[in-house]
GUTORLO-912604 format. One record per residue: residue in three letters; x, y, z of N, C-alpha, C, O in turn. Coordinates in steps of 0.02 Angstrom, whole numbers, plus 50000, padded with zeros to 5 digits. Layout:
N
ALAXYZXYZXYZXYZ;...
% end
This chain:
253
MET553865769853282554325775653292554595777853226554745773753183;THR554665784353215554935786853152555675788053157555995789953108;SER555955786953216556675788153224556945782853271556605780753318;ASP557585780653258557895775653302558285779053359558575775653401;ALA558275785653360558625789053415558315787553481557705787653488;PRO558735786153532558455784453598558085790253629558265796053618;LEU557575788753668557205794053702557575796453762557945792653793;SER557495802653780557795805353839557485802253901556945799253897;ARG557815802853958557565800454020556885803454037556435799954060;GLU556825810054024556215813354038555635810753994555075809954016;ALA555805809353929555295806653884555055799853907554455798353904;VAL555515795753931555335789053955554885789754017554405786054025;ARG555055794554060554635795854120553925798054099553435795854129;VAL553885802254049553235804454024552845798553998552245797954011;LEU553175794053962552815788253934552615783353986552115779953979;ARG552985783054039552785778754096552135781354127551675777654143;GLY552125787954136551505790954162550925790054113550355788654132;LEU551085790854050550565789953997550295782553998549695781353990;SER550765777954009550555770854013550055769754068549565766154059;ALA550165773054126549705772454181549005775454163548485772654180;ARG549025781254129548405784354110548005780254059547395779654063;VAL548365777254012548045773053963547745766953995547195764753977;GLY548115764054043547855758354081547215760154120546735756354121;ALA547235766054151546645768354189546055769354145545495767554163;LEU546155772254087545595773154038545335766454013544735765554006;ARG545785761853999545575755253976545145751954032544615749354017;ARG545365752154093544975748954147544295752254156543795748954169;ALA544285759054150543635762454157543155760554102542555759754114;MET543415759854042542985757753986542755750453994542185748853978;GLU543205746254018543015739254029542495738654083542065734254080;ALA542525743054134542025743054188541325744854158540815742054178;VAL541315749554111540695751154077540445744954038539865743154042;MET540875742054001540685736353960540405730554002539945727053981;ALA540685729654061540485723954104539885725854148539605721554181;GLY539685732154148539125734354189538455731954165538385729354110;THR537955732954209537265730654192536815736254171536215735054165;THR537065742154161536675747854140536355746354072536685743754028;PRO535715747854063535385746653997535745750453941536035755753952;ASP535715747553881536095750353824535925757653812536375761553794;HIS535305759553820535125766453804535475771853846535515777653828;ALA535725769353906536085774053949536825772053961537195775653995;LYS537015766353933537675763453950538255766953915538805767353942;TRP538135769553856538695772153815538715779653810539075782353767;VAL538345783253852538245790353845538885794553854538905800253832;ALA539395791653888540005795453900540515794253845541105795753854;PHE540295791753788540775790053732541185795953711541775795153695;LYS540895801953709541285807853687541805809853738542345812253721;SER541645808953801542115810253855542725805653850543295807753863;TYR542595799353831543145794753823543545796553762544155795853764;ALA543245798853708543595801053650544065806953665544625807353640;LYS543815811353706544225817353726544825815053766545385817353752;SER544725810653814545275808153856545785804453813546385805353821;TYR545535800153767545965796553721546365801353680546975800353673;ASN546055806453651546385811353607546975814653645547515815553616;GLU546875816453708547405819753746548015815153754548585817353750;MET547865808653767548405803853775548755802553709549365802153706;ALA548365801953655548665800753588549105806553569549655805553543;ALA548885812753583549285818453566549945818653604550465820353576;LEU549915816953668550515816553708551005811353682551605812453679;TYR550735805553663551145800053635551485802453573552085801453565;ILE551105805553527551385807753463551915813053473552445812853441;THR551795817853517552265823253531552915820453561553455822753544;THR552855815453607553445813053640553845808253597554455808353600;THR553525804153558553875799053518553965800753445554355797453410;LYS553615805753420553615807453349553335801853306553455801753246;ASP552965797353337552655791853302551925793553288551545794353336;PRO551715794253224551045796353206550525790653205549975791653179;THR550695784853231550255779153225549565780053256549065778253224;PRO549515782753317548825782853349548325786953309548485792153279;THR547715784553308547155788153278546975794153319547025793953381;MET546775799553287546535805353324545815806753298545665806153239;TYR545375808653346544685810053330544535817353323544785821453362;ASN544155819153276543905826153268543295826853311542745825153290;LEU543385829553372542845829853420542275834353396541705833353416;GLU542435839253354541905843653330541395840153285540825842353278;LYS541625834653255541195830853210540805825253247540355822153218;ILE540985824053310540625819053350540035822453386540135827053426;LYS539455820253373538865823153404538835821253477539155816453499;SER538445825153515538365823553585537895817653597537565815253551;SER537875815353658537435809453674536715811353663536305806853650;MET536525817653669535835819753658535635819353587535045819053571;ASP536115819253542535975819353469536135812853435536145812453374;THR536265807553474536435800853443536045795453477535885795853537;LEU535905790453441535575784453468536105779753499536685780053482;TRP535885775453544536365771353579536775766753535537355765653552;PRO536525764053478536955759853438537545763753409538095761153403;VAL537435769953391537975774253366538465775853422539065775753411;GLN538195777353482538625778453539539075772453553539675773253566;LYS538795766553550539185760353562539695759353509540265757353524;GLU539515760753446539995759853392540615764253402541185762053393;ILE540495770653420541055775153433541445772953494542065773053493;PHE541095770853547541425768453608541875762553590542455762253612;ASP541625757753551542025752053533542665753953492543195751053502;MET542585758853448543165761053408543685764053454544285762753446;ILE543455768153503543925771053547544285765853590544885766353601;TYR543915760753613544205755453652544745751753613545265749953641;VAL544625750453551545125747153508545765751653503546325749153506;ASP545665758153496546225762653493546615762953558547225763553558;VAL546255762653613546575762553678547005756253687547565756553713;LEU546745750453664547135744353666547755744853621548285742253637;THR547665748153564548235749053518548785753153549549375751553543;MET548585758553582549075762953613549405759253673550005760153687;ASP549025755253706549325751153761549865746653733550395745853764;ALA549735743753676550245739453643550855743453621551425741353630;LEU550735749353592551285753653569551745755453627552355755853617;LEU551465756453686551865758553743552285753053773552755754253812;ILE552105746753754552485741153782553235741553760553685739353797;GLN553355744353704554055744653678554485749053723555095748653719;PHE554185753253765554545757353810554585754653882554845757853927;ASP554295748653890554255745653955554975743853979555385741653939;THR555105744754042555765743654069555775737654119556285736354151;GLY555205734354126555155729054176554885732054241554455728954273;LYS555105737954260554835741354318554105743154305553665742254347;THR553985745854245553285747654226552845741554227552265741954247;ALA553125735754203552725729754202552555727654272551995725254284;SER553015728354321552875726554389552345730854419551895728554455;LEU552395737254405551885741954429551195740454401550695740754436;SER551185738854337550545737154304550235730654336549625730054346;GLU550695725954352550445719754382550145721154451549625718354469;LEU550475725554490550215727454555549545731354549549065729954586;GLN549515735854505548925739754494548335735154472547775735654497;ASP548475730554425547965726154401547735721154458547155719354462;LEU548195719254500548065714754557547525718254603547035715154624;LEU547645724654618547185728154663546525729354626545985728154655;SER546555731554565545935733154529545475727054522544865727554528;ALA545785721354507545385715454493545185711354554544685707854552;ASN545575711954610545465707054663545335710254732545115706654777;LEU545465716454742545395719354810544675718654836544565716454892;ARG544205720454795543515719854817543315712954840542895712054884;LYS543625707854808543445700954823543645698654893543365693854920;VAL544135702154922544395699954988544155704655042544395704255099;ILE543685708955027543405713255079542655711455087542235713255045;PHE542505708055140541855705055147541335709355183540735708455174;ALA541565713855224541095718655259541275725655240541835727055221;ARG540785730055247540895737255230541455740055276541365740155337;PRO541985742155248542545744555293542415751455322542105755755291;ASP542655752355382542605758855417543275762455423543305768555434;ARG543825758655416544485761755426544965759555370544905754155342;GLU545435763855355545915762355303546325756255318546555752855272;VAL546445754855382546845749055400546525742355376546865737455363;GLU545865742455371545535736455344545695735455270545755729755246;ILE545765740955235545965740355164546685738155161546855733855120;GLN547105740955203547805739055204547885731655220548295728355189;ASN547515729155268547545722055284547355717755223547685712755208;ALA546835719755189546595715955130547145715955076547275710855044;ILE547455721755066548005722355016548575717555033548835714154990;GLU548755717455097549295713055118549105705855107549525701755088;THR548485704155120548245697255105548355695555031548595690155015;LEU548175700354987548275699154915549015698454897549205694354855;LEU549435702654927550165702254911550445695654932550805692554894;VAL550275693254993550535686955018550275681254973550645676654956;GLY549645681654955549355676454912549675676154843549705670854811;ARG549925681854820550265682054754551015680354760551365680054710;GLY551235679154820551935676854830552415682354847553015681054847;TYR552185688454863552625693754883552895692154954552515689954997;GLN553525693254966553815692055032553945698555070554275703055045;LYS553675698955129553765704855171554495705955187554865701155202;ALA554715712355183555405714255198555875712655140556475714055142;VAL555595709555088555975708255027555655711654968555955716154938;ASP555045709454951554695712454893554295718454915554185723054875;TYR554075718554976553695724355001553805725055076554075720655109;ASP553595730755102553565731955174552985736555190552715739855146;ARG552795736555251552185740355272552335745255328552625743555379;GLU552135751455316552215756855366552935757355390553065758055449;THR553395757055342554095758355356554355763555306553975765855263;GLY554985765455311555275770355265555045777455280554895781255234;LYS555015779255344554815785955362555325790955335555925789655337;PHE555085796355312555515801755285555195808455296554595808955311;LYS555595813755289555345820555297555345824355231555795823455190;PHE554835828555222554785832755164554485839455185553925839655210;SER554835844855176554625851555195554435851855268553955855255288;GLY554825848155310554715848155382554185843755405554065843655466;LYS553845840055362553305835655382553525828355373553865826755325;GLU553335824055421553525816955416552985813155375552385814255381;PHE553235808555334552815804255294552995796955306553585795155306;ILE552495792755315552615785455321552155781855270551555781655279;PRO552465779055217552035775755166551665769855195551915766455240;ASP551065768655170550695762655191551055756355168551105751555207;PHE551315756255109551715750755083552295753655042552225758855011;ILE552865750155042553395751754995553605745554959553575739954986;PHE553825746354897554065740754855554775742654834554865745654781;PRO555275740954875555945743554863556255741554795556625745454766;THR556085735654772556405733354710556185737354648556525737254597;VAL555605740854654555375745054598555325752154618555065756154580;GLY555575754054677555585760854698554875764154702554785769954682;THR554405760454728553705762754728553405762954800553515758554841;ALA553015768254813552625768854874551895767754854551685769854800;LEU551515764654899550795763554891550425766754948550545765155006;GLU549975771354932549575774654983548835772654973548585772554917;VAL548505771155028547825768955029547355774655054547495778055103;LYS546815775455019546305780355037545635776955039545475772854996;LEU545235778655090544545776155097544055781855093544105786555132;ILE543585781455048543075786655041542415783755069542115779255041;ARG542205786555127541595784055159540985788655146540415786355149;GLU541115794955132540555799555124540745804655069541325805255050;ARG540255808255046540355812754989540905817955002541295819554958;ALA540935820455065541435825655080542155822955074542625826755064;HIS542225816355079542905813455076543165813655004543775812954994;VAL542745814554952543005814454884543495820254871544055819054850;SER543285826154884543715832054876544315831854923544865833754905;LYS544175829454984544725828955033545255824155009545855825455016;CYS545035818554980545505813554954545935816454899546545815254897;ILE545645820254853546025823354800546545828254827547125828554805;GLU546315832054878546805836754909547385833054943547965835154939;GLU547235827554976547755823655010548255820654960548855820754969;MET547975817854907548415814954855548845820154823549435818954812;SER548565826054807548945831454777549505833654823550045835354799;ALA549385833754887549895835654935550425830154944551005831654957;ASP550225823854937550685818154946551185817454887551755815454896;ILE550945819354827551345817754767552035820654769552505816854761;PRO552145827354778552845829954779553265826854835553865825754826;ALA552955825454892553335822354947553575815454927554175814054932;TYR553135811254904553315804354889553765803854828554195799454825;LEU553675808154779554125807854719554805810854735555275810154695;SER554875814054791555555816154814555945810254842556555810454846;LYS555615805054860555905799154891555875792854846556345788854844;TYR555315792154810555205786154769555125788154696554925793754680;ALA555265783254654555195784454582554475785154562554305789154518;ASP554045781454595553315781454579552915780854642553145778254692;ILE552295783454637551825782254690551175779754661550935782354611;LEU550885774654693550235771954671549735773154726549855771254783;PHE549175776354710548635777454755548095772154744547875771054687;CYS547875768854799547315764254795546735767354832546755767954893;VAL546225769354797545665772654826545065767854830544815765654778;TYR544845766354890544295761754899543655766154913543615769854962;ASP543175765554867542595769854869541975766254889541805760954862;LEU541615769054938540995766054961540405769054926539855769454955;GLY540485771154864539945773354821539865780754814539335783054793;GLU540365784654831540295792054828540595795054767540445800854753;ILE541025791654731541335794354671540865793154611540745787354592;ARG540595798454582540105797754529540425796254459540145792454420;ASP541005799254447541355798454384542055796554398542475800854412;VAL542215790254394542885787554411543415790554364543955792554386;ASN543265790854299543725793554251543925800854267544505802754263;GLU543415804654283543535811754299543925812454364544375816654370;PHE543765808154414544095808254478544845806954473545245810454504;GLN545035801954433545725799954430546125803354376546745802854376;GLU545805806654329546145809254272546665814454288547225814154262;GLY546495819354330546975824554348547585821854385548145824054373;ILE547465817154430548015814154469548465809854425549075810354431;ALA548175805654382548525800954342548935804454285549385801354257;LYS548775810554271549135814154217549865815554237550285816454193;GLN550015815654301550655817654324551165811754318551025806154339;PRO551745813254290552255807754281552435804654347552525808154397;GLY552485798054348552665794454411552095793154456552205790654511;VAL551485794754435550915793854480550405789354447550205790354389;ARG550195784454486549665779954464549095779754515549195781054575;ILE548515778054492547935777854538547465772354515547335771654456;CYS547215768554562546685763654547546105765054596546205766154656;VAL545515764954570544925765954611544525759454613544325756754561;VAL544415756954674544055750554683543395752254719543395755254773;LYS542845750254689542195751754718541945745854757542005740054735;HIS541645747354817541385742154862540735739154831540435734654860;
% end
């Protein structure tokens, strides 16, 4: 930070949202790194990741006045068609290091609440697939699996979380969250994508849910379970995760 002046409440809210976006980008890049795609095709989205990182770095710098994050000159980065895979990987690795650095910079703004949200998001991202043994047909199957994870992690129902409670109205319509986490003011909504048409429908539903849930809760976390229809996870979640107070994790079957 270049100044010791405290950030405004709105700035802290922006940084919380930014923290979620950085975490989502980090997980997307780690999924690429852990994947089995051959090297000649594995790193081709490197420039897309550079663009996403640049947007986040610019927002961080504008909000905090801290010039620490690296910025990339995208005009000087060649496309995947004009670069060999070792160069693509080298750039990808540099971006990944910068994403980790920004993640660390954002820790100084953590309030404990953000840490709890990150723990919940990481729990779902890392473990949800492991407790779903058959191809699910209904969202309730995903909800049951999530509750299994919560109980296994030591969450107590009616204390740390609750399920399908907290009904409220917004613009004349009733909403019932799939899960609520009262101690951190968070609602969790589950979405299941079974076919290609559900992708755009899911985005529309989440966009409609956001203003309603943020009128009642400080944050909303969407857990999207995908049966193989989302082609670009980063692109799918980027628009949603940009909004302050909104987080999203995509789990592939």
